C-alpha positions as CSV (number, residue, x, y, z in Angstrom):
1,M,32.1,18.4,10.0
2,R,28.4,18.6,10.5
3,L,26.2,17.2,7.7
4,H,23.0,19.0,6.7
5,T,19.8,17.8,5.2
6,V,20.0,17.2,1.5
7,P,16.8,16.2,-0.4
8,N,16.8,13.0,-2.5
9,L,16.6,14.2,-6.1
10,C,17.5,10.8,-7.5
11,S,14.0,9.4,-7.4
12,A,11.5,9.3,-10.3
13,S,8.9,11.2,-8.2
14,A,11.3,14.1,-7.6
15,V,11.9,14.3,-11.4
16,L,8.2,14.4,-12.1
17,R,7.7,17.2,-9.5
18,A,10.6,19.2,-11.1
19,L,9.3,18.8,-14.6
20,A,5.8,19.7,-13.5
21,L,7.1,22.9,-11.8
22,V,9.2,23.9,-14.9
23,H,6.3,23.3,-17.3
24,G,3.8,25.1,-15.1
25,A,6.1,28.1,-14.7
26,L,6.7,28.2,-18.5
27,A,3.0,27.9,-19.3
28,V,2.0,30.8,-17.0
29,A,4.9,33.0,-18.1
30,L,4.2,32.5,-21.9
31,L,0.4,32.8,-21.6
32,A,0.5,36.6,-21.2
33,G,2.4,37.2,-24.4
34,A,0.6,34.7,-26.6
35,S,-1.6,36.0,-29.3
36,S,-3.5,32.7,-29.7
37,L,-3.8,29.3,-28.2
38,T,-1.8,27.9,-31.1
39,A,1.0,30.5,-30.6
40,W,1.0,29.7,-26.9
41,V,1.4,25.9,-27.5
42,L,4.2,26.5,-30.0
43,A,6.0,28.8,-27.7
44,L,5.6,26.3,-24.8
45,A,7.0,23.5,-27.0
46,E,9.9,25.7,-28.0
47,A,10.7,26.6,-24.5
48,A,10.5,23.0,-23.3
49,W,13.1,22.1,-25.9
50,L,15.6,23.8,-23.7
51,A,13.9,23.5,-20.3
52,V,13.7,19.7,-20.2
53,P,17.4,18.9,-20.9
54,V,18.4,21.6,-18.5
55,T,16.1,20.2,-15.8
56,L,17.2,16.6,-16.2
57,T,20.9,17.5,-16.4
58,W,20.6,19.7,-13.3
59,M,18.9,16.8,-11.4
60,L,21.6,14.4,-12.4
61,G,24.2,16.9,-11.1
62,M,22.3,17.3,-7.9
63,C,22.1,13.6,-7.4
64,A,25.9,13.2,-8.0
65,A,26.8,16.1,-5.7
66,R,24.6,15.1,-2.8
67,G,27.5,14.2,-0.6
68,H,29.2,17.5,-1.2
69,L,26.1,19.5,-0.7
70,A,25.6,17.9,2.7
71,R,28.7,19.7,3.9
72,L,27.2,23.1,3.2
73,G,24.6,25.0,5.2
74,P,21.1,25.5,3.7
75,P,21.8,29.0,2.4
76,L,25.0,27.9,0.6
77,Q,23.2,24.8,-0.7
78,T,20.5,27.0,-2.3
79,L,23.1,29.3,-3.7
80,A,25.2,26.5,-5.2
81,V,22.3,24.8,-6.9
82,S,21.0,28.1,-8.3
83,V,24.4,29.0,-9.7
84,Y,24.7,25.6,-11.2
85,A,21.3,26.0,-12.9
86,L,22.3,29.4,-14.3
87,A,25.6,28.1,-15.7
88,L,24.0,25.0,-17.1
89,T,21.3,27.0,-18.9
90,V,23.7,29.4,-20.4
91,V,25.9,26.6,-21.7
92,L,23.0,24.5,-23.1
93,A,21.2,27.4,-24.6
94,S,24.3,28.5,-26.5
95,A,25.0,24.9,-27.6
96,Q,21.4,24.5,-28.9
97,A,21.5,27.8,-30.7
98,R,24.7,26.8,-32.5
99,W,23.4,23.3,-33.3
100,L,20.2,24.8,-34.9
101,G,22.2,27.4,-36.8
102,L,20.7,30.3,-35.0
103,R,22.4,33.6,-34.2
104,V,24.1,33.5,-30.8
105,D,24.2,36.6,-28.7
106,G,26.8,35.3,-26.4
107,V,26.4,34.9,-22.7
108,A,24.1,37.9,-22.4
109,G,21.6,36.3,-24.8
110,A,21.2,33.3,-22.5
111,A,21.3,35.3,-19.3
112,G,17.5,35.8,-19.1
113,P,16.6,32.1,-19.3
114,G,19.5,31.4,-17.0
115,L,18.3,33.7,-14.3
116,V,14.8,32.2,-14.5
117,A,16.3,28.7,-14.3
118,A,18.4,29.7,-11.2
119,A,15.3,31.1,-9.5
120,L,13.2,27.9,-10.2
121,A,16.1,25.7,-9.2
122,G,16.6,27.5,-5.9
123,A,12.8,27.4,-5.1
124,F,12.5,23.8,-6.0
125,Y,15.5,22.7,-4.0
126,A,14.3,24.7,-0.9
127,F,10.9,23.0,-1.3
128,E,12.4,19.5,-1.5
129,R,14.7,20.2,1.5
130,N,11.8,21.4,3.6
131,R,9.7,18.5,2.5
132,A,12.4,16.1,3.6
133,R,12.8,17.8,6.9
134,A,9.1,17.8,7.5
135,A,9.0,14.0,6.9
136,W,11.3,13.3,9.9
137,P,8.8,13.9,12.7
138,A,6.2,11.9,10.8
139,A,8.6,9.1,10.2
140,A,9.7,9.0,13.9
141,A,6.0,9.0,15.0
142,A,5.1,6.2,12.6
143,Q,8.1,4.1,13.8
144,L,7.3,4.7,17.5
145,A,3.7,3.6,16.9
146,D,4.9,0.6,15.1
147,L,7.4,-0.4,17.8
148,R,4.6,-0.5,20.4
149,T,3.1,-3.4,18.4
150,R,6.3,-5.2,17.4
151,I,7.6,-7.2,20.4
152,R,4.3,-8.5,21.7
153,P,4.2,-9.5,25.4
154,H,3.1,-13.0,24.8
155,F,6.0,-13.5,22.3
156,L,8.4,-12.4,25.0
157,F,6.9,-14.7,27.7
158,N,6.8,-17.6,25.3
159,T,10.4,-17.1,24.3
160,L,11.6,-16.9,27.9
161,N,9.6,-20.0,28.8
162,T,11.2,-21.8,25.9
163,A,14.7,-20.7,27.0
164,M,14.0,-21.9,30.6
165,A,12.8,-25.3,29.4
166,L,16.0,-25.7,27.4
167,V,18.5,-24.5,30.1
168,Q,19.0,-27.9,31.8
169,D,18.9,-30.3,28.8
170,E,20.2,-28.0,26.0
171,P,22.1,-25.0,27.5
172,R,23.7,-24.1,24.1
173,Q,20.3,-23.9,22.5
174,A,18.9,-21.8,25.3
175,E,21.8,-19.4,25.0
176,R,21.1,-19.1,21.2
177,V,17.4,-18.3,21.9
178,L,18.3,-15.6,24.4
179,E,20.9,-14.1,21.9
180,D,18.2,-14.0,19.2
181,L,15.8,-12.4,21.5
182,S,18.4,-9.8,22.6
183,E,19.1,-8.9,19.0
184,L,15.4,-8.4,18.3
185,F,15.1,-6.0,21.2
186,R,18.3,-4.2,20.2
187,A,16.9,-3.7,16.8
188,A,13.6,-2.4,18.3
189,L,15.4,0.0,20.6
190,G,17.6,1.4,17.8
191,A,14.9,1.6,15.2
192,L,14.9,5.4,15.2
193,D,18.6,5.7,14.5
194,G,18.2,5.6,10.7
195,P,17.3,3.3,7.7
196,S,18.1,-0.4,7.8
197,T,19.1,-2.6,4.9
198,L,17.4,-5.6,3.4
199,G,20.3,-7.8,4.5
200,E,19.9,-6.6,8.1
201,E,16.1,-7.2,8.0
202,I,16.6,-10.7,6.7
203,A,19.1,-11.5,9.6
204,L,16.5,-10.3,12.1
205,A,13.7,-12.3,10.4
206,R,15.9,-15.4,10.7
207,R,16.4,-14.9,14.4
208,Y,12.6,-14.4,14.9
209,L,11.6,-17.4,13.0
210,A,14.3,-19.5,14.7
211,I,12.7,-18.7,18.0
212,E,9.2,-19.5,16.7
213,Q,10.4,-22.7,15.2
214,L,11.4,-24.0,18.6
215,R,8.0,-23.2,19.9
216,F,5.9,-24.7,17.1
217,G,8.2,-27.5,16.0
218,E,7.1,-29.3,12.9
219,R,4.0,-27.0,12.6
220,L,6.4,-24.3,11.3
221,Q,8.4,-25.0,8.1
222,V,10.6,-22.2,6.8
223,S,12.1,-21.9,3.3
224,W,14.7,-19.2,2.5
225,D,15.6,-18.0,-1.1
226,V,17.8,-15.0,-0.6
227,D,19.7,-13.1,-3.3
228,E,22.7,-11.6,-1.6
229,S,23.1,-9.0,-4.4
230,V,20.1,-7.0,-3.1
231,G,21.2,-7.0,0.6
232,A,22.2,-3.3,0.5
233,A,18.7,-2.1,-0.5
234,R,17.4,0.4,2.1
235,L,14.4,-0.4,4.2
236,P,12.8,1.2,7.2
237,P,13.9,-0.4,10.4
238,L,11.8,-3.5,11.3
239,A,10.0,-3.4,7.9
240,L,10.2,-7.2,7.4
241,Q,9.3,-8.1,11.0
242,P,5.6,-7.4,10.7
243,L,5.5,-9.6,7.5
244,V,6.9,-12.7,9.2
245,E,5.0,-12.0,12.4
246,N,1.7,-12.0,10.4
247,A,2.7,-15.2,8.6
248,V,3.2,-16.9,12.0
249,R,0.2,-15.4,13.7
250,H,-2.3,-15.8,10.9
251,G,-0.8,-19.0,9.5
252,V,0.9,-21.2,12.1
253,E,-1.0,-20.1,15.2
254,A,-4.3,-20.3,13.4
255,S,-3.7,-23.9,12.1
256,R,-3.5,-27.3,13.6
257,E,-1.6,-28.5,10.5
258,P,2.0,-27.7,9.4
259,V,2.4,-24.3,7.7
260,R,5.2,-23.4,5.3
261,I,6.6,-19.9,5.3
262,E,8.8,-18.9,2.3
263,V,11.0,-15.8,2.5
264,R,12.4,-14.7,-0.9
265,T,14.5,-11.8,-2.1
266,R,15.5,-11.1,-5.7
267,R,16.6,-8.4,-8.1
268,L,14.4,-7.1,-10.8
269,G,16.3,-4.5,-12.9
270,E,17.2,-1.7,-10.5
271,R,14.7,-2.8,-7.8
272,A,14.9,-5.2,-4.9
273,L,11.9,-7.4,-4.1
274,V,11.3,-9.2,-0.9
275,S,8.2,-11.4,-0.3
276,V,6.9,-13.5,2.6
277,T,4.5,-16.2,1.6
278,N,2.6,-18.7,3.8
279,T,0.3,-21.5,3.2
280,V,-3.3,-21.2,4.5
281,P,-4.5,-24.6,5.6
282,A,-8.2,-25.5,5.3
283,D,-8.5,-26.0,9.0
284,A,-7.2,-22.5,9.8
285,I,-8.7,-20.9,12.9
286,P,-9.1,-17.1,12.5
287,A,-6.6,-15.4,14.7
288,P,-7.7,-12.3,16.7
289,G,-6.9,-9.0,15.1
290,G,-5.9,-8.4,11.5
291,H,-3.0,-7.6,9.1
292,G,-3.8,-3.9,9.0
293,L,-2.0,-2.0,11.7
294,G,1.6,-3.4,11.2
295,L,1.4,-3.3,7.4
296,A,-0.1,0.2,7.4
297,S,2.9,1.4,9.4
298,V,5.3,-0.4,7.0
299,R,3.6,1.1,4.0
300,E,3.8,4.6,5.5
301,R,7.4,4.3,6.5
302,L,8.3,3.0,3.0
303,R,6.6,6.1,1.5
304,L,8.6,8.4,3.8
305,L,11.9,6.7,2.9
306,H,11.4,6.1,-0.8
307,D,8.5,8.3,-1.8
308,L,6.6,6.8,-4.8
309,E,9.4,4.4,-5.7
310,A,8.4,1.8,-3.0
311,D,5.4,-0.4,-3.0
312,L,3.8,-3.0,-0.7
313,R,1.4,-5.5,-2.1
314,L,-0.5,-8.3,-0.4
315,G,-3.1,-10.9,-1.3
316,P,-3.7,-14.5,-2.2
317,T,-1.6,-16.3,-4.8
318,A,-2.8,-18.5,-7.6
319,D,-2.1,-21.6,-5.6
320,G,-4.1,-20.4,-2.6
321,R,-1.2,-19.2,-0.4
322,W,-1.0,-15.7,1.1
323,R,1.8,-13.3,0.0
324,V,3.0,-9.9,1.1
325,A,5.7,-8.3,-1.1
326,I,7.8,-5.2,-0.9
327,G,9.6,-3.5,-3.7
328,V,12.2,-0.8,-3.2
329,P,14.9,0.9,-5.5
330,L,18.5,-0.3,-5.3
């Protein structure tokens, strides 16, 4: 069965957009019949008493039914979410009226608000679905631009030279180097197939740093502090790669002294955090280029995947090291 695009209504940003739409529509609709500003505010507050629970309950239902909606075509999706909003409004409006001791006019009394809710739900769902579809070309373009900078030619040549130097004396080590390199290229070539996971990104980072450790020897010291419970968190493909590359390029390559790189993942509530920290020795030689291009692409792809729920922060730490950190929802 073909699966269709279903917008992600489980995010906080989607909830904020839905509440803004509902309150905006109510404010405009009630403005015409209000005799004064005070009457308009009171009417808006009274309407929100029903609208907010309906909106939040509707979004919870949409989030839970996302897999089922994917089996329907776009017209049937819109019809389903509109009918659900209508039924939900009728039920909650009747329940609120009984709870407040007000006179209930039956289903017909709640039909008006229900039809308004159905129209708003259909319009909002169609907007979010089109918004998600519009993000696909932008995400693909951002990923393609990022891939052009990911596997740098000199890294490829250095890795091949390292493998050739190991072939005679340490053939098993040379084989591992080529396996690691092939996995990095496989990830790069398949980066447009869909989102990756934090666990997969950590595995790729281990392969990359294992290759670089052979080249730099004692100049590169790597520390891993990985929380396996956040391994399923979704990330854009090759999101962690630019972070470790920058740590090597601007830390190890720019220094004559040993540089320590620390990769850490942890859980904070319902969020997964991953950080790459590297020491910045006093004798560091400025490396050509900057941190901007790769990290700008990662930030954009995080926004396309997780909207406002993802963040990327970078800067010096209190002890003088450099840290780049990503936070995404679980």
